[in-house]
Backbone bond lengths (Angstrom), bond angles and torsions (degrees), N, CA, C in turn:
res aa  C-N    CA-C-N  psi(-1)  N-CA   C-N-CA  omega(-1)  CA-C   N-CA-C  phi
1 M - - - 1.464 - - 1.523 109.27 -
2 T 1.354 117.30 126.84 1.452 120.27 177.87 1.519 109.91 -76.01
3 M 1.332 115.33 163.83 1.456 119.11 179.96 1.537 111.74 -64.31
4 M 1.343 118.04 -34.28 1.459 119.94 178.82 1.531 110.63 -69.03
5 T 1.328 116.14 -34.37 1.465 118.95 175.15 1.520 110.08 -66.92
6 E 1.331 115.45 -40.02 1.462 120.48 177.33 1.525 110.41 -64.05
7 L 1.325 116.60 -39.00 1.467 120.76 177.18 1.519 110.84 -59.13
8 A 1.338 115.81 -48.93 1.464 119.96 -179.96 1.525 111.28 -62.07
9 A 1.343 116.31 -40.18 1.463 120.45 -178.78 1.523 111.47 -65.74
10 R 1.324 117.02 -33.93 1.469 120.06 -178.93 1.527 112.04 -85.11
11 K 1.315 116.76 -24.21 1.473 118.90 -179.33 1.521 111.64 -77.92
12 Q 1.314 117.44 -34.38 1.461 119.31 -176.21 1.528 113.34 -56.21
13 P 1.346 119.21 -48.98 1.469 117.52 -178.68 1.525 113.47 -67.94
14 I 1.328 118.09 -31.03 1.467 119.00 177.56 1.522 109.61 -72.89
15 N 1.342 116.77 -33.98 1.462 120.73 173.48 1.528 110.84 -57.13
16 L 1.330 114.88 -50.18 1.464 120.02 -177.12 1.527 111.44 -64.56
17 A 1.331 116.04 -37.81 1.466 119.30 178.90 1.524 111.02 -63.31
18 I 1.327 116.81 -36.42 1.459 121.08 179.92 1.526 110.51 -72.27
19 V 1.316 117.44 -47.07 1.466 121.07 -178.95 1.524 111.30 -61.29
20 H 1.332 116.32 -43.53 1.466 120.91 -175.37 1.530 113.11 -93.61
21 V 1.321 117.04 3.25 1.479 122.40 -179.45 1.530 109.72 50.12
22 D 1.329 114.47 58.11 1.462 121.82 -179.00 1.531 108.41 -106.15
23 P 1.327 118.33 98.97 1.470 120.29 -174.56 1.520 113.74 -64.62
24 D 1.327 118.23 -37.44 1.460 120.36 -178.43 1.532 111.02 -66.80
25 A 1.326 117.08 -43.77 1.465 120.45 177.69 1.514 110.69 -65.90
26 F 1.320 116.48 -38.02 1.456 120.24 179.62 1.530 110.70 -60.59
27 V 1.310 116.49 -49.55 1.474 120.67 -179.05 1.528 110.55 -63.46
28 A 1.328 116.97 -40.06 1.465 120.94 -177.76 1.524 112.34 -63.58
29 H 1.340 116.74 -31.72 1.469 120.12 -174.15 1.527 113.37 -108.97
30 F 1.319 117.18 2.62 1.463 121.00 -176.89 1.522 111.72 -66.32
31 L 1.335 118.08 -53.11 1.462 120.95 -178.68 1.539 112.47 -63.75
32 P 1.337 119.27 -45.50 1.467 118.23 176.26 1.532 113.04 -56.55
33 W 1.324 116.69 -36.18 1.466 120.59 177.62 1.526 110.62 -67.05
34 L 1.315 117.30 -43.31 1.464 120.27 178.08 1.525 111.26 -64.78
35 E 1.322 117.30 -37.07 1.465 120.50 -179.24 1.528 111.47 -62.11
36 I 1.318 117.13 -48.22 1.469 119.11 -176.44 1.523 111.16 -69.85
37 T 1.319 118.03 -40.37 1.465 120.17 -178.20 1.530 111.45 -71.16
38 T 1.314 116.94 -37.22 1.461 120.19 177.26 1.525 110.24 -66.38
39 F 1.332 116.45 -42.19 1.463 120.08 179.06 1.530 111.16 -63.65
40 L 1.322 117.46 -46.68 1.471 120.25 -177.80 1.526 111.11 -64.58
41 T 1.325 117.41 -35.37 1.462 120.61 176.27 1.531 110.01 -63.52
42 A 1.318 117.06 -45.35 1.471 121.28 178.41 1.526 110.93 -64.44
43 Q 1.314 116.27 -37.85 1.475 119.80 179.69 1.529 110.47 -64.74
44 R 1.337 117.08 -42.69 1.463 120.27 178.93 1.529 111.44 -62.68
45 Q 1.322 115.78 -29.72 1.464 120.81 179.66 1.527 112.26 -86.60
46 G 1.322 116.61 2.80 1.462 121.03 -179.45 1.506 113.75 74.75
47 L 1.324 117.32 21.30 1.459 121.42 -175.63 1.526 112.84 -105.14
48 A 1.334 117.09 0.52 1.467 119.61 -178.55 1.522 109.69 -151.00
49 T 1.308 115.62 150.47 1.468 121.91 174.67 1.522 108.53 -124.41
50 V 1.316 115.63 156.96 1.466 120.57 -176.91 1.530 109.83 -65.91
51 P 1.328 118.05 126.15 1.466 121.01 178.97 1.525 111.29 -62.79
52 A 1.309 115.85 162.65 1.462 121.64 -177.49 1.530 111.82 -60.21
53 D 1.323 116.74 -34.39 1.468 119.22 -178.25 1.522 112.33 -83.14
54 G 1.347 116.99 -3.01 1.459 120.53 176.40 1.507 114.97 76.66
55 R 1.318 118.34 9.90 1.469 121.52 -179.13 1.526 109.99 -114.99
56 P 1.321 117.47 142.89 1.468 119.37 178.72 1.522 110.69 -65.32
57 P 1.312 117.60 141.56 1.466 120.30 -178.75 1.526 111.52 -73.12
58 A 1.320 114.40 159.92 1.468 119.69 174.64 1.523 109.34 -65.24
59 L 1.322 116.14 154.14 1.455 120.18 178.86 1.522 110.13 -66.82
60 T 1.314 115.96 138.37 1.456 120.80 173.98 1.522 109.34 -79.85
61 A 1.327 116.22 167.46 1.469 120.42 177.39 1.524 110.34 -60.69
62 Q 1.317 117.03 -37.25 1.467 120.78 178.92 1.523 111.15 -65.42
63 Q 1.325 117.13 -42.15 1.460 120.47 178.87 1.525 111.41 -65.69
64 R 1.317 116.18 -36.88 1.467 119.28 178.87 1.521 111.88 -68.91
65 A 1.323 116.18 -20.96 1.466 120.50 -175.52 1.519 113.55 -80.69
66 G 1.327 118.38 -17.27 1.463 118.94 -178.26 1.513 112.05 175.57
67 G 1.313 116.09 -170.24 1.453 121.04 175.47 1.516 113.33 76.80
68 T 1.335 114.96 -143.20 1.458 121.81 -172.59 1.520 112.32 -57.63
69 A 1.319 117.56 -43.21 1.464 120.44 -177.94 1.526 110.95 -58.64
70 H 1.324 116.90 -37.27 1.463 119.77 179.48 1.526 111.29 -74.17
71 E 1.315 117.69 -38.18 1.466 119.79 178.52 1.521 110.59 -61.98
72 I 1.318 115.94 -47.01 1.463 119.82 -179.93 1.523 110.26 -70.44
73 G 1.325 115.97 -37.54 1.459 119.91 177.28 1.515 112.29 -61.49
74 N 1.329 117.11 -41.65 1.467 120.47 178.92 1.523 110.91 -61.35
75 D 1.324 116.45 -44.65 1.463 120.92 178.52 1.521 110.93 -62.20
76 T 1.328 116.60 -41.66 1.458 121.35 -176.71 1.525 111.00 -69.41
77 L 1.323 117.27 -44.30 1.465 120.92 177.95 1.519 111.24 -64.86
78 A 1.326 116.96 -40.53 1.464 119.94 179.14 1.522 110.37 -61.99
79 A 1.320 116.88 -41.73 1.464 120.14 179.45 1.531 110.77 -60.90
80 F 1.328 116.75 -44.44 1.462 119.87 179.08 1.523 111.10 -64.00
81 C 1.324 116.46 -43.70 1.465 119.89 -179.47 1.528 111.42 -63.85
82 M 1.328 117.20 -35.41 1.458 120.61 179.44 1.525 111.43 -65.60
83 T 1.337 116.94 -47.35 1.465 118.24 -179.82 1.528 110.74 -68.97
84 A 1.331 117.06 -34.51 1.466 119.70 176.04 1.525 110.51 -64.81
85 A 1.334 116.67 -40.15 1.464 120.53 179.71 1.519 111.29 -63.28
86 M 1.331 116.46 -38.89 1.469 118.95 -179.59 1.524 111.89 -67.62
87 Q 1.331 116.40 -19.91 1.464 120.76 174.35 1.527 111.80 -99.47
88 G 1.323 116.92 -3.19 1.452 120.42 -177.33 1.511 112.97 64.95
89 D 1.350 116.93 30.12 1.463 121.59 -174.27 1.532 110.58 -98.03
90 S 1.298 115.65 77.51 1.461 120.92 179.56 1.523 111.63 -65.75
91 A 1.335 116.85 -33.66 1.462 120.47 -178.23 1.523 111.22 -62.61
92 A 1.331 117.53 -33.94 1.469 120.60 -179.93 1.522 110.48 -65.80
93 V 1.332 116.66 -41.13 1.466 120.49 178.75 1.526 109.97 -67.28
94 D 1.323 117.26 -41.53 1.463 120.97 177.02 1.529 110.70 -58.23
95 R 1.311 116.17 -43.30 1.459 120.92 -176.80 1.526 111.39 -65.89
96 V 1.332 116.10 -41.56 1.462 120.04 177.70 1.519 110.38 -63.62
97 E 1.317 116.97 -46.99 1.466 120.21 -178.90 1.524 110.81 -60.57
98 Q 1.314 117.60 -47.24 1.459 121.03 -178.57 1.530 111.32 -61.01
99 A 1.324 116.41 -41.76 1.465 120.00 -178.13 1.526 111.27 -68.66
100 L 1.334 117.78 -41.24 1.462 120.31 -179.05 1.527 111.60 -71.06
101 V 1.313 117.20 -35.69 1.464 119.79 175.68 1.523 109.90 -64.32
102 A 1.326 117.23 -43.83 1.464 120.93 179.62 1.527 111.54 -64.05
103 Q 1.319 116.43 -35.62 1.462 121.14 -175.74 1.521 113.04 -84.11
104 L 1.340 116.54 -38.97 1.466 120.35 -169.75 1.530 114.54 -125.27
105 G 1.317 117.68 -4.18 1.459 120.14 -177.87 1.525 111.65 91.25
106 R 1.326 116.53 169.00 1.464 121.06 -174.00 1.526 113.47 -67.26
107 D 1.318 117.39 -22.10 1.466 120.45 178.29 1.527 111.42 -95.69
108 F 1.324 116.86 33.21 1.460 120.66 -178.36 1.528 110.79 -60.04
109 P 1.340 117.61 149.70 1.459 119.77 176.87 1.532 110.73 -56.27
110 G 1.336 115.70 126.04 1.459 119.82 -178.15 1.505 114.29 102.14
111 N 1.348 117.20 -2.59 1.467 118.79 -176.88 1.525 112.28 -64.56
112 V 1.330 117.33 -28.68 1.469 119.51 179.15 1.528 110.04 -71.93
113 G 1.339 116.57 -38.26 1.460 119.49 176.14 1.515 111.35 -59.77
114 L 1.321 117.11 -37.98 1.455 121.79 177.31 1.523 111.26 -72.64
115 W 1.321 116.85 -36.21 1.467 121.30 -176.29 1.524 112.35 -56.11
116 H 1.323 117.50 -37.54 1.467 120.28 -179.53 1.524 112.12 -61.17
117 F 1.326 117.03 -25.20 1.467 121.38 178.94 1.523 111.89 -91.38
118 R 1.313 116.67 -7.81 1.462 121.23 -177.90 1.528 112.77 -105.73
119 A 1.332 115.55 -41.92 1.467 120.04 -174.62 1.528 110.93 -76.47
120 E 1.309 115.55 153.32 1.468 120.79 173.43 1.530 107.40 -95.07
121 I 1.314 116.52 107.80 1.461 122.35 -177.50 1.527 107.81 -101.30
122 A 1.313 115.89 106.92 1.469 120.47 -173.26 1.521 112.61 -65.64
123 A 1.325 117.19 -36.06 1.464 121.05 -177.92 1.527 109.28 -129.88
124 P 1.334 117.90 82.89 1.468 120.57 -179.50 1.525 111.02 -59.13
125 V 1.332 114.86 142.22 1.464 120.53 -179.55 1.527 110.67 -123.32
126 T 1.323 116.37 -52.45 1.462 120.96 -175.26 1.529 110.48 -86.30
127 L 1.329 115.06 166.29 1.467 119.77 175.28 1.519 110.13 -60.03
128 D 1.331 117.40 -40.98 1.465 120.55 178.59 1.525 111.20 -60.24
129 D 1.339 116.16 -37.86 1.467 120.09 176.87 1.530 110.98 -60.60
130 F 1.331 116.02 -50.06 1.464 120.80 -176.88 1.528 111.28 -64.14
131 V 1.316 116.24 -44.23 1.466 120.22 179.62 1.527 109.98 -63.27
132 G 1.324 116.50 -46.79 1.452 120.28 -178.87 1.511 113.04 -62.19
133 Q 1.322 117.25 -41.15 1.463 120.13 -178.45 1.527 111.53 -70.06
134 A 1.328 116.72 -37.75 1.463 119.47 175.21 1.521 109.94 -64.28
135 G 1.346 116.75 -44.94 1.451 120.97 178.91 1.520 112.54 -63.63
136 R 1.322 115.71 -36.78 1.473 120.50 179.70 1.534 110.57 -60.42
137 K 1.319 116.64 -43.53 1.467 120.67 179.49 1.524 111.13 -66.69
138 M 1.335 115.90 -39.11 1.461 119.76 179.75 1.520 110.82 -66.49
139 L 1.327 116.85 -41.43 1.461 120.53 178.86 1.525 111.48 -65.42
140 A 1.327 116.42 -31.57 1.464 120.81 179.57 1.531 112.31 -83.27
141 G 1.334 116.59 -4.42 1.461 120.12 -179.05 1.509 113.68 73.72
142 E 1.332 116.32 23.58 1.466 120.49 179.58 1.527 109.08 -85.49
143 I 1.321 116.38 109.77 1.454 122.28 -177.67 1.517 109.40 -106.90
144 A 1.304 116.90 128.92 1.465 120.65 -179.76 1.525 110.38 -65.34
145 P 1.333 117.87 148.37 1.471 120.15 176.29 1.525 110.22 -61.72
146 P 1.344 117.55 155.74 1.470 120.97 -174.51 1.527 116.33 -49.24
147 P 1.330 120.65 -40.52 1.472 117.49 -179.31 1.527 113.86 -63.85
148 M 1.336 117.11 -25.26 1.462 121.73 -177.30 1.522 112.66 -104.24
149 R 1.323 116.79 -7.14 1.464 119.86 -169.89 1.526 112.60 -66.43
150 G 1.327 116.16 -42.02 1.457 119.28 -178.96 1.516 112.30 -62.71
151 G 1.326 117.07 -43.85 1.454 121.17 179.94 1.522 111.74 -65.96
152 E 1.330 115.81 -39.67 1.473 119.14 179.61 1.530 110.49 -67.58
153 S 1.333 116.82 -40.25 1.463 120.07 177.27 1.525 110.67 -62.43
154 W 1.326 116.53 -39.70 1.460 120.10 179.71 1.537 110.14 -63.28
155 N 1.313 116.22 -48.44 1.468 120.17 179.95 1.522 111.80 -61.05
156 T 1.323 116.59 -44.36 1.461 120.04 179.62 1.523 110.86 -63.28
157 G 1.317 116.70 -44.02 1.454 120.40 179.26 1.517 112.46 -60.00
158 L 1.334 116.03 -42.17 1.464 119.95 179.39 1.521 111.13 -65.22
159 R 1.319 117.63 -47.04 1.470 120.81 -177.97 1.520 111.13 -64.79
160 F 1.319 117.20 -41.88 1.463 120.29 178.93 1.523 110.69 -64.73
161 L 1.321 116.96 -39.49 1.460 119.80 178.52 1.523 110.40 -64.22
162 E 1.328 117.25 -45.57 1.467 120.78 178.91 1.529 110.79 -59.07
163 K 1.324 116.15 -42.83 1.463 120.15 -179.86 1.525 110.81 -65.96
164 A 1.313 116.80 -41.06 1.462 120.64 179.69 1.518 111.95 -61.38
165 L 1.320 116.77 -37.95 1.458 120.91 -176.13 1.528 111.96 -63.59
166 G 1.324 117.82 -26.52 1.458 121.01 -179.54 1.517 114.17 -102.03
167 S 1.333 116.98 9.57 1.459 120.96 -174.20 1.527 111.57 -99.66
168 N 1.337 115.43 154.97 1.463 120.81 169.33 1.522 111.58 -66.73
169 F 1.328 116.62 -10.34 1.458 121.77 -175.28 1.537 110.57 -120.91
170 R 1.304 114.68 42.51 1.471 119.73 -178.01 1.527 111.91 -53.85
171 S 1.310 117.15 -55.89 1.470 120.59 -176.48 1.518 111.36 -63.58
172 E 1.326 116.67 -36.78 1.464 120.88 -177.14 1.525 111.64 -70.14
173 I 1.328 117.78 -24.63 1.457 121.38 175.77 1.526 110.87 -89.21
174 V 1.329 116.74 -40.19 1.464 120.61 -172.94 1.528 111.75 -65.25
175 Y 1.323 117.96 -39.79 1.468 118.26 -178.59 1.533 111.83 -61.96
176 P 1.350 119.49 -52.54 1.471 118.44 175.50 1.537 112.19 -61.14
177 L 1.337 116.79 -33.70 1.458 119.59 179.04 1.524 110.61 -64.31
178 A 1.327 117.15 -38.96 1.463 120.29 178.00 1.532 110.75 -63.90
179 L 1.326 116.75 -42.37 1.466 119.88 177.57 1.522 110.96 -63.06
180 W 1.328 115.86 -43.26 1.467 120.94 178.89 1.534 110.30 -63.66
181 T 1.319 116.17 -44.12 1.468 121.11 178.99 1.522 110.81 -60.52
182 R 1.306 116.45 -44.40 1.467 120.57 179.21 1.529 110.84 -59.34
183 A 1.318 115.92 -44.03 1.466 119.98 -179.15 1.520 111.89 -65.95
184 R 1.340 117.47 -41.01 1.459 120.35 -177.92 1.530 111.60 -66.65
185 W 1.345 116.66 -43.68 1.461 118.80 -177.50 1.520 111.63 -77.06
186 A 1.321 117.94 -29.35 1.459 120.25 173.77 1.526 109.99 -64.24
187 E 1.322 116.47 -37.96 1.465 120.65 177.36 1.526 110.70 -64.34
188 L 1.329 116.95 -41.55 1.464 119.93 178.81 1.524 110.80 -64.41
189 V 1.318 116.72 -43.20 1.460 121.13 -179.54 1.527 111.05 -65.06
190 D 1.331 117.21 -37.47 1.463 121.01 -176.52 1.530 113.57 -82.75
191 K 1.351 115.84 -38.06 1.465 118.41 -170.00 1.526 114.93 -125.70
192 G 1.320 117.00 -5.97 1.459 118.06 -172.02 1.510 115.34 -116.48
193 L 1.335 117.83 25.15 1.463 119.85 -176.64 1.523 112.35 -61.84
194 T 1.326 116.02 -29.03 1.466 120.08 178.92 1.520 111.32 -59.87
195 F 1.325 116.17 -28.56 1.465 120.92 -174.87 1.528 112.07 -107.31
196 M 1.316 117.25 14.68 1.457 121.60 178.77 1.524 109.97 -99.42
197 A 1.319 116.09 132.54 1.460 120.65 178.17 1.530 110.06 -78.53
198 H 1.336 115.95 140.97 1.467 121.91 175.22 1.524 111.25 47.46
199 V 1.330 114.82 60.38 1.461 121.29 -174.72 1.524 112.28 -55.16
200 E 1.320 115.78 -41.68 1.462 118.77 -175.38 1.528 112.47 -62.21
201 D 1.332 116.99 -28.46 1.463 120.92 178.39 1.523 112.23 -90.13
202 N 1.325 116.32 -43.72 1.464 120.49 -170.72 1.524 114.23 -83.76
203 L 1.316 118.32 -32.57 1.462 120.65 -176.96 1.532 112.33 -60.03
204 P 1.340 120.07 -48.91 1.479 118.64 179.03 1.531 112.56 -61.53
205 L 1.333 117.36 -36.09 1.464 120.20 -179.91 1.525 111.12 -65.77
206 L 1.330 115.87 -43.22 1.462 119.62 -179.29 1.523 111.36 -67.78
207 R 1.330 116.72 -41.22 1.460 119.92 178.15 1.525 110.61 -62.52
208 G 1.312 116.37 -40.71 1.459 120.01 178.16 1.514 112.15 -63.64
209 A 1.337 115.90 -42.97 1.468 120.08 -179.49 1.526 111.33 -66.30
210 L 1.335 117.43 -35.32 1.463 120.81 179.10 1.527 111.62 -69.28
211 G 1.312 116.93 -15.49 1.458 120.55 176.98 1.513 113.51 -75.30
212 E 1.346 117.50 -11.29 1.467 121.19 176.84 1.531 109.17 -66.43
213 P 1.335 118.33 123.22 1.467 119.79 -175.55 1.523 114.62 -80.02
214 R 1.331 118.16 -18.98 1.464 120.01 -175.31 1.522 111.37 -81.94
215 N 1.327 115.26 135.91 1.465 121.67 179.70 1.529 108.59 -105.71
216 D 1.320 115.68 84.39 1.458 120.53 -174.58 1.526 109.93 -142.27
217 A 1.332 115.52 -176.10 1.463 120.31 -177.30 1.523 111.69 -63.20
218 A 1.323 117.45 -35.35 1.464 120.57 179.69 1.522 110.66 -63.30
219 F 1.335 116.80 -40.12 1.464 120.26 177.55 1.520 111.18 -63.75
220 V 1.334 116.41 -46.87 1.469 120.19 -179.89 1.531 110.24 -60.15
221 A 1.331 116.96 -46.68 1.463 120.95 -178.74 1.521 111.12 -61.78
222 N 1.323 117.42 -41.74 1.464 120.71 -179.50 1.521 111.45 -65.71
223 M 1.326 116.91 -40.33 1.469 119.68 177.63 1.521 110.90 -64.15
224 L 1.326 117.78 -36.46 1.464 120.54 177.66 1.526 110.78 -68.71
225 L 1.330 116.32 -40.32 1.466 119.82 178.06 1.524 111.28 -61.56
226 L 1.322 116.55 -47.78 1.461 120.88 -177.10 1.527 112.00 -78.79
227 G 1.319 115.79 -30.18 1.461 119.07 -178.20 1.508 114.16 -78.33
228 G 1.341 117.25 -24.61 1.461 119.89 -179.48 1.526 113.43 -54.12
229 P 1.345 118.95 -54.41 1.469 120.08 178.47 1.525 112.51 -62.60
230 A 1.336 117.53 -31.70 1.463 120.56 -177.78 1.522 112.23 -66.89
231 V 1.341 116.79 -29.58 1.466 119.93 179.13 1.527 110.53 -113.69
232 E 1.325 115.16 16.65 1.473 123.43 173.34 1.524 113.10 57.13
233 M 1.333 114.48 51.82 1.448 120.62 175.42 1.525 108.96 -100.58
234 D 1.318 116.87 131.46 1.456 121.52 176.98 1.527 108.97 -87.40
235 M 1.325 116.18 122.65 1.459 120.52 -179.53 1.513 110.72 -101.45
236 Q 1.326 116.38 132.14 1.454 120.02 171.50 1.523 108.86 -67.36
237 E 1.323 115.67 153.90 1.463 119.49 -178.19 1.521 111.85 -58.62
238 S 1.324 116.37 -38.19 1.476 119.70 -179.20 1.520 110.83 -65.00
239 V 1.334 116.74 -39.43 1.466 120.80 179.08 1.518 110.13 -67.51
240 E 1.325 116.30 -45.91 1.462 119.72 179.57 1.525 110.93 -61.28
241 G 1.326 116.71 -40.70 1.458 120.30 178.63 1.511 112.17 -63.22
242 M 1.348 115.91 -42.50 1.463 120.16 178.07 1.512 111.23 -61.84
243 L 1.330 116.73 -43.71 1.454 120.79 -178.83 1.530 111.21 -66.87
244 R 1.297 116.48 -41.35 1.475 119.35 178.99 1.522 111.27 -62.60
245 S 1.327 115.77 -39.95 1.453 119.52 178.25 1.517 111.59 -63.75
246 L 1.334 117.30 -42.84 1.453 121.11 -179.71 1.526 111.83 -69.72
247 A 1.325 116.38 -33.03 1.477 120.25 -174.44 1.518 112.35 -74.10
248 R 1.319 117.77 -15.82 1.477 119.70 -179.93 1.521 110.42 -70.63
249 R 1.305 116.04 135.80 1.468 120.67 178.32 1.514 109.71 -108.84
């Protein structure tokens, strides 16, 4: 088995754990995923060679303490927390955290990715801050009042999409995000017309966009493009350009 085949074999179960928000599967496959990705990163840098048995070695204490394992761990934990947040499954995140702390200690690889969903950040600055704070509210079941709900959903959708685009788990985040986006905008169309700007113009556009059957990045981007004016969100040119590019099929 080649290392790339091993990579694919180890990524599939972690993918499924993230999509289905399965904490037990996630914990079971977390370390094997970190082992292969850390090894391949070192190999690309000329710092490792394939062992005689053809399998990536277990992480050393030094590797667990920082570096590549933590970078990949942060991305992996963030992906799980995002899909859990979209389902409002706080218990799944608790279970993952408890298991990883018991297995690897409080400084386990990925603890910073989880921290953004746990800490209260009064003034978010980075994308990770914004994503984590939105996810934190979703995990806590904090729902904005109807006048603010559309705008908050728009902001959350945009931040989650941006985070997904830079993740090793783009597809695994985007599919649940598309389902979540569909549900949020369907709710606005059905129950939130009082809080929609220029209903006569925006309502037909949103209804038409919700008729798209595919749950992918293009759908999410299109809903953000059309939903922005409906909830009176000002888009920077760079954001609008990114969304237009993604929305093209």
